[in-house]
All heavy atoms as TSV, in Angstrom:
chain	resi	resn	atom	element	x	y	z
A	1	MET	N	N	7.787	-19.431	18.969
A	1	MET	CA	C	8.635	-18.635	18.130
A	1	MET	C	C	7.939	-17.318	17.749
A	1	MET	O	O	8.586	-16.284	17.696
A	1	MET	CB	C	9.016	-19.415	16.876
A	1	MET	CG	C	9.845	-18.586	15.967
A	1	MET	SD	S	11.108	-19.371	15.048
A	1	MET	CE	C	10.469	-20.069	13.655
A	2	LEU	N	N	6.648	-17.343	17.500
A	2	LEU	CA	C	5.919	-16.133	17.132
A	2	LEU	C	C	5.962	-15.105	18.259
A	2	LEU	O	O	6.216	-13.923	18.016
A	2	LEU	CB	C	4.475	-16.471	16.760
A	2	LEU	CG	C	3.596	-15.309	16.317
A	2	LEU	CD1	C	4.195	-14.566	15.132
A	2	LEU	CD2	C	2.209	-15.813	15.983
A	3	ASP	N	N	5.718	-15.545	19.473
A	3	ASP	CA	C	5.745	-14.617	20.608
A	3	ASP	C	C	7.134	-14.021	20.800
A	3	ASP	O	O	7.267	-12.826	21.079
A	3	ASP	CB	C	5.293	-15.315	21.893
A	3	ASP	CG	C	3.797	-15.585	21.893
A	3	ASP	OD1	O	3.051	-14.841	21.221
A	3	ASP	OD2	O	3.372	-16.545	22.560
A	4	GLU	N	N	8.155	-14.836	20.629
A	4	GLU	CA	C	9.520	-14.336	20.748
A	4	GLU	C	C	9.798	-13.288	19.673
A	4	GLU	O	O	10.407	-12.245	19.934
A	4	GLU	CB	C	10.520	-15.485	20.640
A	4	GLU	CG	C	11.958	-15.048	20.815
A	4	GLU	CD	C	12.941	-16.200	20.699
A	4	GLU	OE1	O	12.511	-17.377	20.663
A	4	GLU	OE2	O	14.144	-15.917	20.635
A	5	TRP	N	N	9.365	-13.563	18.439
A	5	TRP	CA	C	9.554	-12.605	17.351
A	5	TRP	C	C	8.825	-11.294	17.663
A	5	TRP	O	O	9.387	-10.210	17.503
A	5	TRP	CB	C	9.058	-13.165	16.017
A	5	TRP	CG	C	8.921	-12.085	14.991
A	5	TRP	CD1	C	7.774	-11.565	14.495
A	5	TRP	CD2	C	9.987	-11.350	14.377
A	5	TRP	NE1	N	8.048	-10.560	13.597
A	5	TRP	CE2	C	9.411	-10.412	13.511
A	5	TRP	CE3	C	11.378	-11.401	14.477
A	5	TRP	CZ2	C	10.156	-9.528	12.747
A	5	TRP	CZ3	C	12.125	-10.513	13.706
A	5	TRP	CH2	C	11.519	-9.601	12.866
A	6	LEU	N	N	7.562	-11.385	18.108
A	6	LEU	CA	C	6.802	-10.179	18.415
A	6	LEU	C	C	7.472	-9.368	19.519
A	6	LEU	O	O	7.578	-8.141	19.420
A	6	LEU	CB	C	5.367	-10.530	18.811
A	6	LEU	CG	C	4.463	-10.993	17.676
A	6	LEU	CD1	C	3.103	-11.410	18.214
A	6	LEU	CD2	C	4.307	-9.914	16.633
A	7	ASP	N	N	7.924	-10.044	20.562
A	7	ASP	CA	C	8.607	-9.343	21.652
A	7	ASP	C	C	9.865	-8.646	21.157
A	7	ASP	O	O	10.138	-7.502	21.509
A	7	ASP	CB	C	8.952	-10.314	22.785
A	7	ASP	CG	C	7.740	-10.780	23.562
A	7	ASP	OD1	O	6.668	-10.134	23.453
A	7	ASP	OD2	O	7.855	-11.784	24.280
A	8	THR	N	N	10.637	-9.333	20.318
A	8	THR	CA	C	11.878	-8.771	19.793
A	8	THR	C	C	11.598	-7.596	18.855
A	8	THR	O	O	12.239	-6.544	18.937
A	8	THR	CB	C	12.691	-9.860	19.061
A	8	THR	OG1	O	12.956	-10.916	19.982
A	8	THR	CG2	C	13.999	-9.317	18.526
A	9	ALA	N	N	10.626	-7.762	17.956
A	9	ALA	CA	C	10.272	-6.687	17.032
A	9	ALA	C	C	9.715	-5.480	17.788
A	9	ALA	O	O	10.040	-4.334	17.465
A	9	ALA	CB	C	9.278	-7.185	15.988
A	10	CYS	N	N	8.896	-5.734	18.787
A	10	CYS	CA	C	8.352	-4.645	19.600
A	10	CYS	C	C	9.477	-3.882	20.300
A	10	CYS	O	O	9.476	-2.646	20.319
A	10	CYS	CB	C	7.359	-5.180	20.632
A	10	CYS	SG	S	5.741	-5.575	19.941
A	11	ALA	N	N	10.413	-4.617	20.859
A	11	ALA	CA	C	11.543	-3.962	21.532
A	11	ALA	C	C	12.326	-3.100	20.550
A	11	ALA	O	O	12.712	-1.963	20.870
A	11	ALA	CB	C	12.451	-5.007	22.173
A	12	GLU	N	N	12.544	-3.598	19.367
A	12	GLU	CA	C	13.295	-2.860	18.345
A	12	GLU	C	C	12.573	-1.576	17.941
A	12	GLU	O	O	13.197	-0.547	17.677
A	12	GLU	CB	C	13.509	-3.739	17.115
A	12	GLU	CG	C	14.308	-3.093	16.015
A	12	GLU	CD	C	15.753	-2.806	16.373
A	12	GLU	OE1	O	16.321	-3.501	17.253
A	12	GLU	OE2	O	16.325	-1.878	15.773
A	13	LEU	N	N	11.235	-1.634	17.902
A	13	LEU	CA	C	10.435	-0.498	17.457
A	13	LEU	C	C	9.941	0.387	18.600
A	13	LEU	O	O	9.251	1.378	18.360
A	13	LEU	CB	C	9.239	-0.995	16.636
A	13	LEU	CG	C	9.608	-1.739	15.352
A	13	LEU	CD1	C	8.370	-2.367	14.735
A	13	LEU	CD2	C	10.296	-0.805	14.365
A	14	GLY	N	N	10.270	0.009	19.843
A	14	GLY	CA	C	9.844	0.794	20.995
A	14	GLY	C	C	8.354	0.710	21.263
A	14	GLY	O	O	7.733	1.669	21.701
A	15	ILE	N	N	7.782	-0.463	21.009
A	15	ILE	CA	C	6.349	-0.699	21.213
A	15	ILE	C	C	6.160	-1.622	22.401
A	15	ILE	O	O	6.869	-2.623	22.545
A	15	ILE	CB	C	5.730	-1.335	19.947
A	15	ILE	CG1	C	5.849	-0.380	18.761
A	15	ILE	CG2	C	4.279	-1.743	20.182
A	15	ILE	CD1	C	5.487	-0.997	17.435
A	16	ASP	N	N	5.193	-1.315	23.240
A	16	ASP	CA	C	4.856	-2.182	24.365
A	16	ASP	C	C	4.114	-3.400	23.816
A	16	ASP	O	O	3.041	-3.240	23.210
A	16	ASP	CB	C	3.978	-1.425	25.350
A	16	ASP	CG	C	3.541	-2.244	26.548
A	16	ASP	OD1	O	3.888	-3.450	26.640
A	16	ASP	OD2	O	2.834	-1.680	27.399
A	17	PRO	N	N	4.647	-4.612	24.001
A	17	PRO	CA	C	3.973	-5.812	23.473
A	17	PRO	C	C	2.539	-5.977	23.973
A	17	PRO	O	O	1.716	-6.572	23.289
A	17	PRO	CB	C	4.850	-6.969	23.948
A	17	PRO	CG	C	6.180	-6.357	24.233
A	17	PRO	CD	C	5.898	-4.933	24.658
A	18	ALA	N	N	2.232	-5.413	25.127
A	18	ALA	CA	C	0.875	-5.519	25.666
A	18	ALA	C	C	-0.125	-4.744	24.808
A	18	ALA	O	O	-1.327	-5.000	24.880
A	18	ALA	CB	C	0.843	-5.013	27.101
A	19	GLU	N	N	0.363	-3.817	23.976
A	19	GLU	CA	C	-0.511	-3.032	23.116
A	19	GLU	C	C	-0.827	-3.742	21.798
A	19	GLU	O	O	-1.627	-3.253	21.014
A	19	GLU	CB	C	0.130	-1.684	22.809
A	19	GLU	CG	C	0.275	-0.795	24.022
A	19	GLU	CD	C	0.925	0.530	23.691
A	19	GLU	OE1	O	0.867	0.945	22.511
A	19	GLU	OE2	O	1.497	1.138	24.600
A	20	VAL	N	N	-0.192	-4.885	21.566
A	20	VAL	CA	C	-0.360	-5.604	20.304
A	20	VAL	C	C	-1.390	-6.717	20.492
A	20	VAL	O	O	-1.184	-7.634	21.279
A	20	VAL	CB	C	0.984	-6.197	19.818
A	20	VAL	CG1	C	0.791	-6.990	18.538
A	20	VAL	CG2	C	2.018	-5.091	19.632
A	21	ASP	N	N	-2.484	-6.632	19.769
A	21	ASP	CA	C	-3.510	-7.673	19.806
A	21	ASP	C	C	-3.224	-8.643	18.652
A	21	ASP	O	O	-3.759	-8.495	17.548
A	21	ASP	CB	C	-4.897	-7.056	19.682
A	21	ASP	CG	C	-6.020	-8.042	19.931
A	21	ASP	OD1	O	-5.794	-9.268	19.788
A	21	ASP	OD2	O	-7.130	-7.583	20.253
A	22	ARG	N	N	-2.364	-9.598	18.924
A	22	ARG	CA	C	-1.895	-10.541	17.908
A	22	ARG	C	C	-3.045	-11.230	17.200
A	22	ARG	O	O	-3.088	-11.302	15.966
A	22	ARG	CB	C	-0.965	-11.569	18.549
A	22	ARG	CG	C	-0.444	-12.596	17.559
A	22	ARG	CD	C	0.247	-13.725	18.256
A	22	ARG	NE	N	-0.770	-14.491	18.965
A	22	ARG	CZ	C	-0.517	-15.445	19.839
A	22	ARG	NH1	N	0.707	-15.746	20.148
A	22	ARG	NH2	N	-1.493	-16.104	20.412
A	23	ASP	N	N	-3.991	-11.753	17.957
A	23	ASP	CA	C	-5.096	-12.506	17.362
A	23	ASP	C	C	-5.974	-11.620	16.478
A	23	ASP	O	O	-6.427	-12.051	15.416
A	23	ASP	CB	C	-5.927	-13.187	18.442
A	23	ASP	CG	C	-5.153	-14.289	19.153
A	23	ASP	OD1	O	-4.184	-14.829	18.570
A	23	ASP	OD2	O	-5.500	-14.602	20.303
A	24	LEU	N	N	-6.193	-10.379	16.890
A	24	LEU	CA	C	-6.977	-9.453	16.083
A	24	LEU	C	C	-6.308	-9.236	14.724
A	24	LEU	O	O	-6.959	-9.297	13.678
A	24	LEU	CB	C	-7.126	-8.114	16.811
A	24	LEU	CG	C	-7.859	-7.026	16.045
A	24	LEU	CD1	C	-9.352	-7.316	16.011
A	24	LEU	CD2	C	-7.575	-5.670	16.649
A	25	ILE	N	N	-5.008	-9.012	14.740
A	25	ILE	CA	C	-4.268	-8.764	13.499
A	25	ILE	C	C	-4.243	-10.003	12.612
A	25	ILE	O	O	-4.453	-9.919	11.404
A	25	ILE	CB	C	-2.843	-8.286	13.820
A	25	ILE	CG1	C	-2.907	-6.958	14.565
A	25	ILE	CG2	C	-2.010	-8.155	12.549
A	25	ILE	CD1	C	-1.614	-6.574	15.253
A	26	LEU	N	N	-4.002	-11.163	13.216
A	26	LEU	CA	C	-3.973	-12.399	12.436
A	26	LEU	C	C	-5.347	-12.720	11.840
A	26	LEU	O	O	-5.440	-13.163	10.688
A	26	LEU	CB	C	-3.466	-13.566	13.281
A	26	LEU	CG	C	-1.994	-13.507	13.669
A	26	LEU	CD1	C	-1.650	-14.652	14.611
A	26	LEU	CD2	C	-1.102	-13.518	12.441
A	27	ASP	N	N	-6.394	-12.491	12.606
A	27	ASP	CA	C	-7.744	-12.733	12.093
A	27	ASP	C	C	-8.068	-11.787	10.933
A	27	ASP	O	O	-8.633	-12.200	9.913
A	27	ASP	CB	C	-8.788	-12.569	13.198
A	27	ASP	CG	C	-8.762	-13.700	14.209
A	27	ASP	OD1	O	-8.116	-14.738	13.947
A	27	ASP	OD2	O	-9.381	-13.533	15.289
A	28	LEU	N	N	-7.695	-10.522	11.090
A	28	LEU	CA	C	-7.911	-9.563	10.014
A	28	LEU	C	C	-7.148	-9.977	8.758
A	28	LEU	O	O	-7.711	-9.996	7.657
A	28	LEU	CB	C	-7.468	-8.167	10.454
A	28	LEU	CG	C	-7.500	-7.087	9.374
A	28	LEU	CD1	C	-8.929	-6.833	8.907
A	28	LEU	CD2	C	-6.850	-5.822	9.885
A	29	ALA	N	N	-5.887	-10.348	8.924
A	29	ALA	CA	C	-5.070	-10.769	7.779
A	29	ALA	C	C	-5.677	-11.993	7.090
A	29	ALA	O	O	-5.728	-12.060	5.860
A	29	ALA	CB	C	-3.647	-11.052	8.228
A	30	ARG	N	N	-6.164	-12.933	7.858
A	30	ARG	CA	C	-6.799	-14.130	7.285
A	30	ARG	C	C	-8.038	-13.757	6.481
A	30	ARG	O	O	-8.205	-14.202	5.343
A	30	ARG	CB	C	-7.188	-15.099	8.411
A	30	ARG	CG	C	-7.898	-16.360	7.911
A	30	ARG	CD	C	-8.683	-17.055	9.010
A	30	ARG	NE	N	-9.728	-16.155	9.498
A	30	ARG	CZ	C	-10.053	-16.017	10.780
A	30	ARG	NH1	N	-9.468	-16.720	11.715
A	30	ARG	NH2	N	-11.001	-15.167	11.145
A	31	ASP	N	N	-8.879	-12.917	7.066
A	31	ASP	CA	C	-10.118	-12.541	6.393
A	31	ASP	C	C	-9.843	-11.797	5.092
A	31	ASP	O	O	-10.508	-12.038	4.074
A	31	ASP	CB	C	-10.981	-11.682	7.321
A	31	ASP	CG	C	-11.486	-12.446	8.533
A	31	ASP	OD1	O	-11.479	-13.704	8.501
A	31	ASP	OD2	O	-11.878	-11.786	9.516
A	32	VAL	N	N	-8.863	-10.925	5.101
A	32	VAL	CA	C	-8.525	-10.168	3.895
A	32	VAL	C	C	-7.865	-11.084	2.866
A	32	VAL	O	O	-8.173	-11.014	1.674
A	32	VAL	CB	C	-7.637	-8.956	4.241
A	32	VAL	CG1	C	-7.078	-8.307	2.987
A	32	VAL	CG2	C	-8.421	-7.957	5.075
A	33	ALA	N	N	-6.977	-11.959	3.322
A	33	ALA	CA	C	-6.308	-12.876	2.388
A	33	ALA	C	C	-7.317	-13.768	1.677
A	33	ALA	O	O	-7.200	-14.013	0.479
A	33	ALA	CB	C	-5.281	-13.728	3.127
A	34	HIS	N	N	-8.323	-14.233	2.407
A	34	HIS	CA	C	-9.322	-15.119	1.805
A	34	HIS	C	C	-10.399	-14.360	1.046
A	34	HIS	O	O	-10.909	-14.851	0.037
A	34	HIS	CB	C	-9.970	-15.987	2.877
A	34	HIS	CG	C	-9.026	-16.981	3.466
A	34	HIS	ND1	N	-9.185	-17.488	4.727
A	34	HIS	CD2	C	-7.894	-17.541	2.994
A	34	HIS	CE1	C	-8.198	-18.329	5.006
A	34	HIS	NE2	N	-7.402	-18.367	3.962
A	35	GLY	N	N	-10.751	-13.167	1.508
A	35	GLY	CA	C	-11.840	-12.423	0.890
A	35	GLY	C	C	-11.413	-11.519	-0.251
A	35	GLY	O	O	-12.222	-11.183	-1.103
A	36	VAL	N	N	-10.148	-11.120	-0.256
A	36	VAL	CA	C	-9.678	-10.183	-1.277
A	36	VAL	C	C	-8.551	-10.834	-2.065
A	36	VAL	O	O	-8.757	-11.291	-3.178
A	36	VAL	CB	C	-9.214	-8.851	-0.640
A	36	VAL	CG1	C	-8.718	-7.880	-1.697
A	36	VAL	CG2	C	-10.332	-8.229	0.195
A	37	ALA	N	N	-7.363	-10.888	-1.481
A	37	ALA	CA	C	-6.194	-11.506	-2.110
A	37	ALA	C	C	-5.099	-11.620	-1.056
A	37	ALA	O	O	-5.007	-10.770	-0.161
A	37	ALA	CB	C	-5.690	-10.669	-3.285
A	38	ARG	N	N	-4.291	-12.656	-1.183
A	38	ARG	CA	C	-3.228	-12.868	-0.193
A	38	ARG	C	C	-2.319	-11.654	-0.016
A	38	ARG	O	O	-2.023	-11.265	1.116
A	38	ARG	CB	C	-2.410	-14.104	-0.539
A	38	ARG	CG	C	-3.171	-15.400	-0.306
A	38	ARG	CD	C	-2.351	-16.614	-0.712
A	38	ARG	NE	N	-1.150	-16.747	0.079
A	38	ARG	CZ	C	-1.015	-17.514	1.150
A	38	ARG	NH1	N	-2.028	-18.248	1.552
A	38	ARG	NH2	N	0.112	-17.569	1.817
A	39	PRO	N	N	-1.867	-10.999	-1.095
A	39	PRO	CA	C	-0.996	-9.845	-0.900
A	39	PRO	C	C	-1.672	-8.671	-0.187
A	39	PRO	O	O	-1.001	-7.786	0.331
A	39	PRO	CB	C	-0.593	-9.439	-2.320
A	39	PRO	CG	C	-0.860	-10.625	-3.172
A	39	PRO	CD	C	-1.999	-11.359	-2.518
A	40	ALA	N	N	-2.995	-8.673	-0.168
A	40	ALA	CA	C	-3.708	-7.592	0.517
A	40	ALA	C	C	-3.600	-7.711	2.037
A	40	ALA	O	O	-3.780	-6.712	2.746
A	40	ALA	CB	C	-5.177	-7.589	0.108
A	41	ALA	N	N	-3.296	-8.899	2.548
A	41	ALA	CA	C	-3.252	-9.110	3.998
A	41	ALA	C	C	-2.177	-8.271	4.693
A	41	ALA	O	O	-2.499	-7.534	5.637
A	41	ALA	CB	C	-3.086	-10.589	4.318
A	42	PRO	N	N	-0.902	-8.339	4.283
A	42	PRO	CA	C	0.085	-7.510	4.984
A	42	PRO	C	C	-0.133	-6.016	4.759
A	42	PRO	O	O	0.105	-5.204	5.654
A	42	PRO	CB	C	1.430	-7.977	4.430
A	42	PRO	CG	C	1.124	-8.670	3.157
A	42	PRO	CD	C	-0.275	-9.211	3.297
A	43	LEU	N	N	-0.607	-5.658	3.577
A	43	LEU	CA	C	-0.878	-4.244	3.314
A	43	LEU	C	C	-1.996	-3.728	4.220
A	43	LEU	O	O	-1.925	-2.617	4.753
A	43	LEU	CB	C	-1.258	-4.046	1.850
A	43	LEU	CG	C	-0.146	-4.371	0.847
A	43	LEU	CD1	C	-0.700	-4.347	-0.562
A	43	LEU	CD2	C	1.017	-3.419	1.000
A	44	THR	N	N	-3.012	-4.544	4.410
A	44	THR	CA	C	-4.126	-4.161	5.272
A	44	THR	C	C	-3.692	-4.092	6.726
A	44	THR	O	O	-4.126	-3.198	7.464
A	44	THR	CB	C	-5.305	-5.136	5.091
A	44	THR	OG1	O	-5.669	-5.158	3.702
A	44	THR	CG2	C	-6.504	-4.720	5.917
A	45	ALA	N	N	-2.838	-5.007	7.156
A	45	ALA	CA	C	-2.316	-4.953	8.525
A	45	ALA	C	C	-1.547	-3.648	8.740
A	45	ALA	O	O	-1.659	-3.012	9.792
A	45	ALA	CB	C	-1.431	-6.163	8.806
A	46	TYR	N	N	-0.800	-3.241	7.740
A	46	TYR	CA	C	-0.083	-1.971	7.815
A	46	TYR	C	C	-1.067	-0.804	7.912
A	46	TYR	O	O	-0.900	0.111	8.725
A	46	TYR	CB	C	0.833	-1.812	6.601
A	46	TYR	CG	C	1.542	-0.484	6.552
A	46	TYR	CD1	C	2.624	-0.227	7.382
A	46	TYR	CD2	C	1.126	0.508	5.675
A	46	TYR	CE1	C	3.268	0.998	7.346
A	46	TYR	CE2	C	1.765	1.731	5.629
A	46	TYR	CZ	C	2.836	1.975	6.468
A	46	TYR	OH	O	3.466	3.180	6.427
A	47	LEU	N	N	-2.105	-0.832	7.082
A	47	LEU	CA	C	-3.115	0.220	7.125
A	47	LEU	C	C	-3.799	0.276	8.490
A	47	LEU	O	O	-4.080	1.366	9.000
A	47	LEU	CB	C	-4.153	0.013	6.024
A	47	LEU	CG	C	-3.643	0.157	4.592
A	47	LEU	CD1	C	-4.751	-0.202	3.606
A	47	LEU	CD2	C	-3.111	1.553	4.335
A	48	LEU	N	N	-4.059	-0.880	9.077
A	48	LEU	CA	C	-4.636	-0.919	10.423
A	48	LEU	C	C	-3.695	-0.219	11.396
A	48	LEU	O	O	-4.134	0.568	12.236
A	48	LEU	CB	C	-4.898	-2.362	10.860
A	48	LEU	CG	C	-5.424	-2.525	12.286
A	48	LEU	CD1	C	-6.836	-1.954	12.411
A	48	LEU	CD2	C	-5.406	-3.985	12.702
A	49	GLY	N	N	-2.405	-0.490	11.280
A	49	GLY	CA	C	-1.426	0.159	12.147
A	49	GLY	C	C	-1.428	1.671	11.987
A	49	GLY	O	O	-1.331	2.408	12.967
A	50	LEU	N	N	-1.537	2.132	10.746
A	50	LEU	CA	C	-1.617	3.575	10.518
A	50	LEU	C	C	-2.870	4.167	11.169
A	50	LEU	O	O	-2.808	5.220	11.806
A	50	LEU	CB	C	-1.622	3.875	9.020
A	50	LEU	CG	C	-0.320	3.645	8.272
A	50	LEU	CD1	C	-0.542	3.914	6.775
A	50	LEU	CD2	C	0.787	4.528	8.809
A	51	ALA	N	N	-3.993	3.483	10.999
A	51	ALA	CA	C	-5.247	3.966	11.583
A	51	ALA	C	C	-5.151	4.024	13.108
A	51	ALA	O	O	-5.581	5.001	13.731
A	51	ALA	CB	C	-6.411	3.075	11.150
A	52	VAL	N	N	-4.589	2.990	13.706
A	52	VAL	CA	C	-4.439	2.957	15.163
A	52	VAL	C	C	-3.481	4.059	15.613
A	52	VAL	O	O	-3.718	4.728	16.614
A	52	VAL	CB	C	-3.971	1.559	15.632
A	52	VAL	CG1	C	-3.584	1.566	17.100
A	52	VAL	CG2	C	-5.081	0.542	15.383
A	53	GLY	N	N	-2.420	4.262	14.852
A	53	GLY	CA	C	-1.481	5.330	15.172
A	53	GLY	C	C	-2.125	6.713	15.130
A	53	GLY	O	O	-1.672	7.634	15.804
A	54	ARG	N	N	-3.172	6.833	14.366
A	54	ARG	CA	C	-3.903	8.112	14.273
A	54	ARG	C	C	-5.050	8.195	15.265
A	54	ARG	O	O	-5.853	9.127	15.228
A	54	ARG	CB	C	-4.424	8.306	12.855
A	54	ARG	CG	C	-3.297	8.500	11.873
A	54	ARG	CD	C	-3.799	8.688	10.483
A	54	ARG	NE	N	-2.669	8.941	9.593
A	54	ARG	CZ	C	-2.743	8.887	8.286
A	54	ARG	NH1	N	-3.881	8.592	7.700
A	54	ARG	NH2	N	-1.673	9.123	7.560
A	55	GLY	N	N	-5.161	7.184	16.134
A	55	GLY	CA	C	-6.140	7.245	17.208
A	55	GLY	C	C	-7.383	6.400	17.034
A	55	GLY	O	O	-8.253	6.387	17.896
A	56	GLU	N	N	-7.488	5.687	15.934
A	56	GLU	CA	C	-8.651	4.815	15.697
A	56	GLU	C	C	-8.544	3.584	16.604
A	56	GLU	O	O	-7.487	2.966	16.674
A	56	GLU	CB	C	-8.660	4.383	14.232
A	56	GLU	CG	C	-9.824	3.535	13.845
A	56	GLU	CD	C	-11.100	4.340	13.667
A	56	GLU	OE1	O	-11.031	5.525	13.350
A	56	GLU	OE2	O	-12.168	3.726	13.841
A	57	PRO	N	N	-9.607	3.210	17.310
A	57	PRO	CA	C	-9.557	1.972	18.095
A	57	PRO	C	C	-9.336	0.764	17.170
A	57	PRO	O	O	-10.023	0.623	16.147
A	57	PRO	CB	C	-10.932	1.897	18.761
A	57	PRO	CG	C	-11.433	3.314	18.766
A	57	PRO	CD	C	-10.875	3.932	17.501
A	58	ALA	N	N	-8.392	-0.086	17.523
A	58	ALA	CA	C	-8.005	-1.214	16.666
A	58	ALA	C	C	-9.185	-2.132	16.360
A	58	ALA	O	O	-9.375	-2.538	15.211
A	58	ALA	CB	C	-6.863	-2.002	17.318
A	59	ARG	N	N	-9.969	-2.461	17.359
A	59	ARG	CA	C	-11.088	-3.388	17.139
A	59	ARG	C	C	-12.130	-2.791	16.198
A	59	ARG	O	O	-12.688	-3.480	15.358
A	59	ARG	CB	C	-11.713	-3.797	18.463
A	59	ARG	CG	C	-10.814	-4.703	19.270
A	59	ARG	CD	C	-11.602	-5.549	20.253
A	59	ARG	NE	N	-10.719	-6.523	20.861
A	59	ARG	CZ	C	-10.424	-7.701	20.331
A	59	ARG	NH1	N	-10.948	-8.042	19.183
A	59	ARG	NH2	N	-9.617	-8.535	20.955
A	60	ASP	N	N	-12.394	-1.512	16.338
A	60	ASP	CA	C	-13.376	-0.863	15.461
A	60	ASP	C	C	-12.882	-0.842	14.013
A	60	ASP	O	O	-13.629	-1.173	13.088
A	60	ASP	CB	C	-13.654	0.564	15.925
A	60	ASP	CG	C	-14.351	0.637	17.270
A	60	ASP	OD1	O	-14.876	-0.394	17.738
A	60	ASP	OD2	O	-14.382	1.735	17.851
A	61	ALA	N	N	-11.641	-0.448	13.830
A	61	ALA	CA	C	-11.078	-0.385	12.482
A	61	ALA	C	C	-11.021	-1.776	11.852
A	61	ALA	O	O	-11.378	-1.951	10.686
A	61	ALA	CB	C	-9.677	0.239	12.518
A	62	ALA	N	N	-10.590	-2.766	12.624
A	62	ALA	CA	C	-10.503	-4.130	12.104
A	62	ALA	C	C	-11.880	-4.658	11.738
A	62	ALA	O	O	-12.042	-5.320	10.709
A	62	ALA	CB	C	-9.830	-5.050	13.123
A	63	ALA	N	N	-12.887	-4.353	12.536
A	63	ALA	CA	C	-14.249	-4.818	12.240
A	63	ALA	C	C	-14.754	-4.218	10.935
A	63	ALA	O	O	-15.375	-4.916	10.119
A	63	ALA	CB	C	-15.183	-4.462	13.391
A	64	ARG	N	N	-14.481	-2.941	10.719
A	64	ARG	CA	C	-14.933	-2.306	9.478
A	64	ARG	C	C	-14.240	-2.893	8.259
A	64	ARG	O	O	-14.876	-3.157	7.231
A	64	ARG	CB	C	-14.712	-0.791	9.554
A	64	ARG	CG	C	-15.629	-0.114	10.543
A	64	ARG	CD	C	-15.754	1.382	10.352
A	64	ARG	NE	N	-14.574	2.061	9.896
A	64	ARG	CZ	C	-13.664	2.630	10.695
A	64	ARG	NH1	N	-13.805	2.553	12.000
A	64	ARG	NH2	N	-12.635	3.271	10.183
A	65	VAL	N	N	-12.935	-3.121	8.373
A	65	VAL	CA	C	-12.194	-3.676	7.236
A	65	VAL	C	C	-12.575	-5.138	7.004
A	65	VAL	O	O	-12.679	-5.582	5.858
A	65	VAL	CB	C	-10.673	-3.506	7.441
A	65	VAL	CG1	C	-9.886	-4.210	6.357
A	65	VAL	CG2	C	-10.314	-2.029	7.465
A	66	THR	N	N	-12.825	-5.890	8.064
A	66	THR	CA	C	-13.266	-7.276	7.917
A	66	THR	C	C	-14.607	-7.325	7.184
A	66	THR	O	O	-14.803	-8.149	6.290
A	66	THR	CB	C	-13.361	-7.968	9.296
A	66	THR	OG1	O	-12.053	-8.035	9.864
A	66	THR	CG2	C	-13.918	-9.371	9.182
A	67	ALA	N	N	-15.510	-6.436	7.541
A	67	ALA	CA	C	-16.809	-6.386	6.856
A	67	ALA	C	C	-16.624	-6.011	5.389
A	67	ALA	O	O	-17.285	-6.572	4.512
A	67	ALA	CB	C	-17.728	-5.385	7.551
A	68	LEU	N	N	-15.725	-5.099	5.134
A	68	LEU	CA	C	-15.429	-4.716	3.756
A	68	LEU	C	C	-14.890	-5.906	2.963
A	68	LEU	O	O	-15.321	-6.166	1.847
A	68	LEU	CB	C	-14.411	-3.576	3.756
A	68	LEU	CG	C	-14.038	-2.958	2.428
A	68	LEU	CD1	C	-15.233	-2.266	1.804
A	68	LEU	CD2	C	-12.897	-1.971	2.643
A	69	ALA	N	N	-13.972	-6.651	3.561
A	69	ALA	CA	C	-13.393	-7.834	2.891
A	69	ALA	C	C	-14.429	-8.919	2.674
A	69	ALA	O	O	-14.423	-9.593	1.644
A	69	ALA	CB	C	-12.218	-8.379	3.705
A	70	ALA	N	N	-15.352	-9.077	3.637
A	70	ALA	CA	C	-16.383	-10.115	3.517
A	70	ALA	C	C	-17.288	-9.864	2.322
A	70	ALA	O	O	-17.759	-10.804	1.683
A	70	ALA	CB	C	-17.205	-10.189	4.797
A	71	GLY	N	N	-17.525	-8.616	2.016
A	71	GLY	CA	C	-18.393	-8.308	0.887
A	71	GLY	C	C	-17.643	-7.989	-0.393
A	71	GLY	O	O	-18.247	-7.590	-1.386
A	72	TRP	N	N	-16.339	-8.167	-0.393
A	72	TRP	CA	C	-15.527	-7.770	-1.532
A	72	TRP	C	C	-15.892	-8.525	-2.806
A	72	TRP	O	O	-16.043	-7.933	-3.857
A	72	TRP	CB	C	-14.055	-7.940	-1.209
A	72	TRP	CG	C	-13.167	-7.334	-2.257
A	72	TRP	CD1	C	-12.415	-7.992	-3.155
A	72	TRP	CD2	C	-12.976	-5.944	-2.493
A	72	TRP	NE1	N	-11.738	-7.095	-3.948
A	72	TRP	CE2	C	-12.084	-5.824	-3.557
A	72	TRP	CE3	C	-13.487	-4.779	-1.914
A	72	TRP	CZ2	C	-11.672	-4.594	-4.065
A	72	TRP	CZ3	C	-13.069	-3.554	-2.412
A	72	TRP	CH2	C	-12.168	-3.475	-3.475
A	73	ASP	N	N	-16.049	-9.849	-2.736
A	73	ASP	CA	C	-16.387	-10.634	-3.923
A	73	ASP	C	C	-17.728	-10.207	-4.518
A	73	ASP	O	O	-17.904	-10.237	-5.733
A	73	ASP	CB	C	-16.415	-12.132	-3.608
A	73	ASP	CG	C	-15.012	-12.711	-3.519
A	73	ASP	OD1	O	-14.077	-12.119	-4.093
A	73	ASP	OD2	O	-14.848	-13.737	-2.862
A	74	ALA	N	N	-18.646	-9.829	-3.667
A	74	ALA	CA	C	-19.964	-9.407	-4.140
A	74	ALA	C	C	-19.882	-8.123	-4.965
A	74	ALA	O	O	-20.694	-7.893	-5.837
A	74	ALA	CB	C	-20.908	-9.203	-2.958
A	75	LYS	N	N	-18.860	-7.321	-4.683
A	75	LYS	CA	C	-18.686	-6.064	-5.418
A	75	LYS	C	C	-17.978	-6.251	-6.742
A	75	LYS	O	O	-17.968	-5.380	-7.571
A	75	LYS	CB	C	-17.882	-5.072	-4.557
A	75	LYS	CG	C	-18.607	-4.603	-3.339
A	75	LYS	CD	C	-17.750	-3.609	-2.587
A	75	LYS	CE	C	-18.481	-3.103	-1.367
A	75	LYS	NZ	N	-17.732	-2.092	-0.666
A	76	ARG	N	N	-17.349	-7.387	-6.916
A	76	ARG	CA	C	-16.543	-7.605	-8.117
A	76	ARG	C	C	-17.290	-8.401	-9.109
A	76	ARG	O	O	-17.836	-9.220	-9.325
A	76	ARG	CB	C	-15.228	-8.310	-7.763
A	76	ARG	CG	C	-14.409	-7.518	-6.784
A	76	ARG	CD	C	-13.817	-6.270	-7.447
A	76	ARG	NE	N	-13.600	-5.251	-6.463
A	76	ARG	CZ	C	-13.984	-3.988	-6.597
A	76	ARG	NH1	N	-14.614	-3.562	-7.612
A	76	ARG	NH2	N	-13.724	-3.107	-5.683
């Protein structure tokens, strides 16, 4: 069902499904939800999309945000 939803949403938005790294996004959302707060996960996924849209490599941006989330509790 998830793959079908992604394919349908991609078609609606004019995005090539091959450009979507599902596991990268889900892993990032999990790390942020557990390290920061659950509502931060979809917001962060959106921010990742904005960064990628501006030319940032998805894996690099996700790695930086994951590291930020991992140390979030230590900062609070």
